[in-house]
C-alpha positions in Angstrom: -4.8 7.0 49.1 -7.7 6.2 46.8 -7.4 4.0 43.7 -8.0 7.0 41.4 -5.3 9.0 43.2 -2.8 6.1 42.9 -3.4 5.8 39.2 -3.1 9.5 38.7 0.1 9.7 40.8 1.7 6.6 39.0 0.4 6.8 35.5 -0.2 10.5 34.6 2.4 11.6 32.1 4.3 14.8 32.6 3.7 17.8 30.3 7.0 17.2 28.6 6.0 13.5 27.9 2.6 14.7 26.5 4.3 17.2 24.3 6.8 14.6 23.0 3.9 12.2 22.3 2.0 14.9 20.4 5.1 15.8 18.4 5.7 12.1 17.4 2.0 11.7 16.4 2.2 14.9 14.4 5.3 13.7 12.6 3.7 10.4 11.8 0.6 12.1 10.5 2.7 14.4 8.3 4.7 11.5 7.0 1.4 10.0 5.7 -0.5 13.1 4.7 2.2 15.1 3.0 3.2 12.5 0.3 -0.5 11.8 -0.4 -1.2 15.6 -0.8 1.8 15.8 -3.0 0.6 12.9 -5.2 -2.9 14.5 -5.7 -1.4 18.0 -6.2 1.1 16.8 -8.8 -1.6 15.0 -10.7 -3.6 18.3 -10.9 -0.6 20.5 -11.7 0.1 22.1 -15.1 3.2 21.3 -17.1 4.9 24.6 -16.1 4.4 23.9 -12.4 5.7 20.4 -12.7 8.7 21.5 -14.6 9.4 24.4 -12.2 9.1 22.2 -9.1 11.2 19.4 -10.4 8.4 16.8 -10.8 6.7 17.1 -7.4 4.2 19.8 -6.6 2.9 20.2 -3.1 0.3 22.9 -3.7 -0.6 23.7 -7.3 -1.3 27.3 -8.2 -3.6 26.3 -11.1 -5.7 23.2 -11.3 -5.5 21.1 -14.5 -7.3 17.8 -15.2 -5.3 17.1 -18.3 -3.6 14.1 -16.7 -7.0 12.5 -15.8 -8.5 13.3 -19.2 -5.5 11.6 -20.8 -5.5 8.4 -18.8 -9.4 8.1 -19.0 -9.7 8.7 -22.7 -9.8 5.1 -23.7 -6.2 4.0 -23.6 -4.2 1.5 -21.6 -5.2 2.9 -18.2 -8.9 3.1 -19.0 -8.9 -0.5 -20.1 -6.9 -1.6 -17.1 -9.2 0.2 -14.7 -12.3 -1.6 -16.2 -10.4 -4.9 -15.9 -9.6 -4.2 -12.3 -13.2 -3.2 -11.5 -14.5 -6.4 -13.2 -12.0 -8.7 -11.5 -12.7 -7.0 -8.1 -16.4 -7.2 -8.4 -16.6 -10.8 -9.8 -13.8 -12.1 -7.5 -15.3 -10.6 -4.4 -18.8 -12.0 -5.2 -17.4 -15.5 -6.0 -15.1 -15.5 -2.9 -18.0 -14.4 -0.6 -20.3 -17.2 -1.9 -17.6 -19.9 -1.8 -16.3 -18.8 1.6 -19.7 -18.5 3.1 -20.8 -22.0 1.9 -17.6 -23.6 3.1 -17.6 -21.8 6.5 -21.2 -22.6 7.1 -20.7 -26.3 6.3 -17.7 -26.5 8.5 -19.6 -24.8 11.4 -22.2 -27.6 11.4 -20.8 -30.7 13.0 -21.9 -33.9 11.2 -22.0 -32.3 7.8 -20.5 -34.1 4.8 -16.7 -34.6 5.1 -16.7 -32.2 8.0 -13.4 -33.3 9.6 -11.3 -33.9 6.4 -12.4 -30.5 4.9 -11.6 -28.7 8.2 -8.2 -30.4 8.3 -7.6 -29.4 4.7 -8.4 -25.8 5.5 -6.1 -25.7 8.5 -3.4 -27.4 6.5 -3.7 -24.7 3.8 -3.1 -22.0 6.5 0.2 -23.6 7.5 1.5 -24.7 4.2 1.0 -22.7 1.0 1.2 -24.4 -2.4 4.2 -22.5 -3.7 4.7 -20.6 -6.9 5.7 -23.3 -9.3 3.0 -25.8 -8.3 0.4 -23.1 -8.5 1.5 -22.0 -12.0 1.5 -25.6 -13.2 -2.0 -26.2 -11.9 -3.3 -23.1 -13.6 -1.5 -23.9 -16.8 -2.8 -27.5 -16.8 -6.3 -26.3 -16.4 -5.9 -24.0 -19.5 -6.4 -20.8 -17.5 -3.3 -18.9 -18.7 -4.3 -15.8 -20.5 -7.8 -15.9 -19.2 -9.4 -13.8 -16.4 -10.2 -17.1 -14.6 -6.5 -17.2 -13.7 -7.1 -14.0 -11.6 -10.4 -15.2 -10.1 -10.0 -18.9 -9.2 -6.6 -19.2 -7.4 -7.3 -16.6 -4.7 -11.0 -17.4 -4.5 -11.0 -19.0 -1.0 -8.8 -17.7 1.8 -8.4 -20.3 4.5 -8.0 -17.6 7.1 -11.3 -16.0 6.2 -13.0 -19.3 6.2 -11.8 -19.9 9.8 -12.9 -16.5 10.9 -16.4 -16.8 9.3 -16.8 -20.4 10.6 -16.1 -19.2 14.2 -18.7 -16.5 13.7 -21.3 -18.9 12.5 -20.6 -21.3 15.4 -21.5 -18.5 17.9 -25.0 -17.9 16.4 -27.8 -18.9 18.9 -28.4 -22.7 18.2 -32.0 -22.3 19.4 -32.8 -20.0 16.5 -31.4 -22.5 14.0 -33.2 -25.5 15.6 -36.5 -23.6 15.6 -36.2 -23.0 11.9 -35.3 -26.6 11.3 -38.4 -27.8 13.3 -40.5 -25.5 11.2 -39.3 -27.4 8.2 -36.5 -25.2 6.8 -33.6 -26.9 5.1 -29.9 -26.0 5.4 -29.9 -23.5 2.5 -33.1 -21.9 3.8 -31.6 -21.5 7.2 -28.4 -20.1 5.7 -30.2 -17.6 3.5 -33.1 -16.4 5.8 -31.4 -16.6 9.2 -27.7 -16.9 9.2 -26.8 -14.4 6.5 -29.0 -11.6 7.9 -27.4 -12.1 11.3 -23.9 -12.0 9.8 -23.8 -8.7 7.9 -20.9 -7.3 9.9 -18.7 -10.3 9.4 -19.6 -10.6 5.8 -18.9 -6.9 5.2 -15.4 -7.3 6.7 -14.7 -10.5 4.8 -15.9 -8.8 1.6 -13.7 -5.8 2.2 -10.7 -8.1 2.7 -11.4 -9.9 -0.5 -12.2 -6.7 -2.4 -8.9 -5.0 -1.4 -7.0 -8.1 -2.2 -8.4 -8.4 -5.7 -8.0 -4.7 -6.4 -4.4 -4.6 -5.3 -3.3 -7.9 -6.8 -0.8 -7.7 -9.6 1.4 -10.8 -9.2 -1.2 -13.2 -10.5 -1.6 -11.0 -13.7 2.2 -10.8 -14.1 2.4 -14.6 -13.8 -0.6 -15.7 -15.8 -1.4 -13.0 -18.4 0.9 -12.7 -21.4 -1.5 -10.4 -23.3 -0.9 -6.8 -22.1 -4.4 -5.8 -23.2 -5.8 -7.9 -20.3 -3.6 -6.3 -17.6 -5.4 -4.9 -14.5 -4.6 -1.5 -13.2 -2.0 -2.6 -10.6 0.1 -4.2 -13.2 -0.1 -1.0 -15.4 0.8 0.9 -12.2 3.9 -1.3 -11.7 5.0 -1.0 -15.3 4.5 2.7 -16.0 5.0 4.2 -12.5 7.3 1.9 -10.5 9.5 1.0 -13.5 9.3 4.6 -14.9 8.2 3.4 -18.4 7.0 6.4 -20.5 3.4 6.5 -21.7 2.9 7.7 -25.2 -0.1 9.4 -26.9 -1.2 6.1 -28.5 -1.2 4.4 -25.1 -3.1 7.2 -23.5 -5.9 7.0 -26.0 -4.8 9.9 -28.3 -5.0 13.6 -27.7 -3.6 16.8 -29.0 -1.2 17.5 -26.1 0.6 15.0 -23.8 0.5 15.9 -20.1 3.8 15.8 -18.2 4.7 12.2 -17.3 4.9 13.0 -13.6 1.3 14.2 -13.6 0.2 11.1 -15.5 2.0 8.8 -13.1 0.5 10.5 -10.1 -3.0 10.5 -11.7 -2.6 6.7 -12.1 -1.6 6.4 -8.5 -4.7 8.4 -7.4 -6.9 6.3 -9.7 -5.6 3.1 -8.0 -6.5 4.5 -4.5 -9.8 6.2 -5.0 -12.1 3.1 -5.5 -11.1 1.7 -2.1 -11.5 5.1 -0.5 -15.0 5.3 -1.9 -16.0 1.8 -0.7 -14.5 2.0 2.8 -17.1 4.5 4.3 -19.9 2.2 3.4 -18.2 -0.7 5.2 -16.6 1.3 8.0 -19.6 1.1 10.3 -19.4 -2.7 10.2 -15.6 -2.9 10.1 -14.8 -2.4 13.8 -17.6 -4.7 15.0 -16.7 -7.4 12.4 -13.0 -7.4 13.1 -13.5 -7.5 16.9 -16.0 -10.3 16.7 -13.8 -12.3 14.3 -10.7 -11.7 16.3 -12.3 -12.7 19.6 -14.1 -15.8 18.3 -11.5 -16.8 15.8 
């Protein structure tokens, strides 16, 4: 019996097994897609449809953007969205710069404080600082009620440093040595040679940081006492998870207040859309970067 025949005879699932697998996959897809469609549909439904359906509309008969006009008319949600966009953009940029410099330094044996810094990074993976020490450090630095409290504590992820360091170590050493012989310094080698060769890994690390900053709410809950500085995720927690009602003054004014369910679902959609818009631009690097980092890490 040939090898292909043996595999076919031993491993080919029966029609019943294939049908069961397809049914399970269909149920899993429905469990993900149906709630998402319901969230989007409820955010676009009119007051009458929301009232008639009990607060959850699966397919709206009439499209209404009143909920989006309300939350984007200059109130709490608009301000929180701008805060989240700023924190995500600034935090991702700072994290990428810091992580790249640290990972590149750790990938070059003989660099300044190479071994102590590497041990410190590895120690940080195993033992986190804890909530109270972190808060005391941020408070002692005078960062409470500032956006620096959202940017500096999560700026460097030890895990991402190790992944990026492993990627830099696998770059062809002949290329780097040739550049050094031509007179290039470390920063010139990093900027002109290493970074262009590391676009996939940097895109993945940047996506990790961006999603982390966008979804972070605990740092804001801990360090920001001024509700006017809250990012979108903390507003989402307050007005959607805790079911706190949003008034006209908090929505930026307006003649009519949309149904609360539509407003809450619109905030949910607003919290998801930016990541969905960014992901297609990074997706072509994502599989390659994750596989490279996983294998070499």
